Residue, then its C-alpha position, 0 to 999 in steps of 0.5 A: m908659364l911666363s906669368l909665373l916666371i916673371p914674379c919669381v924673377i922680381n922677388i929674387y931681384y928685391y932679395l939680392k938688391n943690397v948684395t954686392y955687385t947689384w949692378v951686375l944683377n940688374l943687368i942679368v935681370n933686365m936681359f932675362l926680362s927682355t928675352c922673355f918679352l921678346c919670345f912673347y911678342v914673337k909668338e903673338y906675331q906668328v899667331k896674327v900673320g902666320p909662321a915664318p917661311g919653312q916653318q910647319v904649322q900643325l892644324s887641327a883635324a876640324r880646321r884641315k877639313n874646313l880648308e879642304f873644299e872645291p869651288l861650289s856651283t851656283t846650285a850648291l846653296i846651303l840650308e841653315d837652321r836659325p842660330s840656337n839663340l833664336p826661336a826655331k822656325s815653325v813648320e809652315e815657315a820651314m816648308r815655305h823656306k824649303q820651297e823657296y830654296d828648291e825654286m832657287v836651285a831649280g832656277a839656277k840649274r835652268r840658267e846653267l843649262k841654258e848657258a851651257q847649251k848656248k856655249k855648246r851652240q857657239m862652239k859648234e857654230r865656231f867649228k862649223q865655220e872653221d871647217s867651212i873656211a878650211n874647205a873654202m880655202v882648198i877650193w880657192n887655192n886649188d881650183v879658183l885662183p889657178n884658173w881665175d879668168c875662167m872661174r871668177n864669174t861662175r855661179r859656184v865661185r860667186e856663191l862661194w864669194w858671197q859666203g866670205l873669203p878665207p883670210s889666207v886668200r882674201g888679199r890675193v882675191w882682192s888684188l885680182a878683182i880690183g885689177n891694175e888698170l893703171n899699170i902701176t909697178p912696185e918700182l913705180f911705187e918705190i919712186f913715188l915713195s922716195r919723192a914722198k920721203e924727200r918732201w917730208r924732209s924738205f918740209s922741215e926746212t925753210s922754203s926758199e925766198n925766190e919761190t913763185e906764188d904758184s909753187g908756194s900754193l902747191q907747197a902749201d897744199r902738199e903740206s896740208s896733205l901731209d898734216l892731214i895724213k899725220l892727224d888721220i893715221s892717229r885716228t885710224f882703228p885706234s882700238l887696234f893700236i897698230f897704226q898709231k905712232g910706234g905701232p907695227y903698221h904706222d910706217l907702212l900706212h904713212s908710206v902708202l898714203g904719202a906715195y899716193t899724194c905724190y902719185r895723184p897730187d890733183v887728188g891729194y889726201v882726203q880724210g877717210m883714205s887712211f881707213i881704206a889703205a889700212v884695210l888693204i895693208l892688213n891683207l896685202e904687202e906694202a907695194d901690192a896695197f899701194i897698187a890696189f889702193a890707187n886702182l880702187l880710188n880710181k873707180p868712178c864712184q870713189m873718184a866722185f866722192f874723193r874729188v867732191d864732184h857734187d853733181l855726180m854725188l847727187k846722182y848717186f844719192a838719187a839712185f840710192e833713194v830710188f831703191f830705198e823707196e822701193n825696198l823700205p817705203r815706210l822708213f823712206n817716208h819717215f826719213q822724208i818727213n824728218n828731212l833726213t837726206p842720204d848725204l848725212y850718212l852715206i858720205d861717211w860710209i862711201f868715203t871709207l867703204y864702211s871700214k870706219s862704220l862697221p866692225l872690221d870683220v864685217a867690213c871685210r865681208v862687205w869688201d869681199v862682195f864689193c870686189r865682186d859686184g862693184e859700186e852697187c854693193l856699197f849702196r846695197t849694203g847701205l840699204g841692208i843696214l837701214r833694213l837691219y835697224q828699220e824698227v829702231l829708226l822708225q821710233m827716232d826723230f831727226i837728231h837721233m837718227a842722224q846720230f845713230l847712222t853716223r855711229l852704228p852699234d859695235d855688236m853688229a853681226a855679219d850674218n844678220l847684216f848679210s841676211c838683210i842685204t840678201a833681202t834687198q832687191m836692186l831692181s826698180s821697175n825692172r831696172k837694175w842699179g846700172q840702168v837707173f844710174s845711167a838714166l839719172m845721168k841722162d836726165g840731169s839736174k831735173e831728176i836729181a832735184n826731185h830726189s835729193p838736196a845738195p850735200r851738206s858741208 
């Protein structure tokens, strides 16, 4: 219609060209043409980008039908014949394609069924685990915790303990199991925290010129500890983003570690402490976390490692290798051939109580048993890890074994690890861990030299 209208307007224009008021006609014609072209381009624009808001578009029945569909599953493959401009399929080719199609559909259905069954098993296992946790929580709250002293060492409680503590009671059980031999009170924690805050303020100021050499050395040590704390906190569970600066637990972790350096200036801060304190903060209130932290580091094994007592550390390594050879002789010989000694992987595991090396949920399960069994659990867990990855480690050389053990897989499952820990027997010649370690303490350096080299720096 527009194509017919435009020539008519042009003819009228030329006809009236010589008439008076030609400029008026020019103006009218130009306005008319502009309006026509504007309507034309608006229509073209709507065709390309769609109608204006609120404007209804009428679709053909065929187009509406094409738009009304539901997502198809992987089995909803569509058989299509060749386009009409191509030769038709032969009977043999059509049958072969149909057979391939049927096989594809059957394979897709099998995969979907397998995936559905897997999800169903996972859901069933999850519900079972939730029910188990709920039942265990009732037992802990109603039976065990009110009667802690008489119930903690019973067979029933020990078996329940081994299965993992419910998160709601974990902190309280840890606190009771670790104990408070140091008799630290919340008020004492506040005192040391105040001292730590005062030092943080004073370290930003210029030191007095009349300080003695000894006090200057002590000042440098404390500054070094505070610098290490600041650096280590930023690397503590970085994937959680809760202990880094600005995170909800940053100040709490900083307070607990700072107060400890004031409480034990002879120990100070040692790299790795932040992971232990962080796990406690996730399960306990600030003051209770500090009390548990200080008492935990006061245990003989932790104190030996954090004070870097080489002689005592060598005894622990030697005791570990006694049970290593007893439980995993093939892997033990492989380590011996490659000169891979326990100090290369055990130090990091013991320093952080596995909280850095294992997934957090698995590490908490290890802590549960550690609070029950003490230091023996730490070395038994180490043997459990070696058992879990024995076949993998047997295929590796020194470099790859060291790298693997210092960075364990992130997908480790707690049930798999604890199955390996259960299979690890802490008996050697009918001697338990404590007896073997005591014998090594008596035998001295001669026994140690035959089992383990000095820790490597």
